[in-house]
N, C-alpha and C positions, 0 to 999 in steps of 0.2 A: 643106124638110128643113134648109136652112141656118139658118132662124130657130130651129129646135129646138136645133141644136148651139150657136148663139149664146146661147140662153137657158140651156142647161145650163152653159156655161162661165161666164156671168155669175152663176148661182146658186152655182156652186162657188167663185167669187171672193168672193161676198157672205157666205159662211159665216164665222162668227166663229172665228178660230183661237185655240186655247188654247196659249199658250207657257209652257213651264215656266221657273221662275226658280230659280236655284241657292239652296239653303237656307243655304249656307255664306258665299258672297261676294255674293249678290244679282245676279249677272250673268244676262243673258238669252241668252247664247251657250251654249245647252244643246242637246245632240243625243242621239239614241237610242243606247243602249249595247247591245252584244250580250249575250245571256243566257249565263251561265256555269254549266254543269252541268245535270243532269237536273231537279233540284228547281226551279231558276229557270224552266225550260221549262214545267214542270207548273203553277207558280204563274202564269205568264204567260197560261195558258188562262183563268184567273179574271179577267183584266183588268189585272194588274199590269204596268207598263211601266218598264223600267230606263232611266235617263238618266245622262249624264256632262257635267260643266261643262267648257267649253274654257278658262276662266280659271284655276280652281283645281284642276282634275282630280278633283273630288269626284264620287263615284258615289252615286246615290240612286234610289229607285223612286217612281213616281207611280201612284195609283189614282184615276182621275177627276181631280179638282182637288186631291186630298190628296197631300202629299209625305211619303214614308217614308224615314227615314235608313237608309243601307245597313247599318249595324251592327244596327239593329232588324230589318231584313229577314233578315240572316244568322242572327240569334238565332231568329227565327220558323222559318226553313227548317231549322235544326239541330233544333229541337224537333219539327217535323213529320216529319223524317227519322227521328229516334229513335222516335217513336210508331209510324210505319209499320213500322220494323224490328221493334219489339216485337210488333206485331200479327201480322206474318208468322211470327215465331218461335213465338208462341202457337198459331197455326194448325198449324204443323208439329208441335209437341209434341202437340197434341190428335189429329192424324192418326196419329202414331206410337203413341200410347196406344191408340187405337181399333183399329189394325191388330194390335197385340200382344194386346189382349183378345180379338179375333176368333180369332187363332191359338191362344191358350190355351184358348178354349172348344172349338175343334175338336180340340185335342190331348187334353183331358180327356174328350171324347166318344169318342175312339178308345180310350182306356185302359179305359173302362167296358165296351166291347164285348169285350175279352179277358177 
């Protein structure tokens, strides 16, 4: 049992670690940053990881080995948020129109009966 534990720890140590490098200052002193807001949490489900540099305090996102600048991520999140809001508004408007058309049909049917 001890050999298996030893093998697992050796395999864990042998894995190549991917260290993020700050795009602004080139420092390797980068740590994970907390997600801010619901949209960042949703995007994190897709694999986007937010990082912050200890040296220059720059905040950026990584997707695999790719680095995305925070301003680009903010712009993307803003666009996704607006598109999502527009979609929800459209669904609500369609539901209201369908509800009113159903009410109007039942009202006109009641008027014919008299």
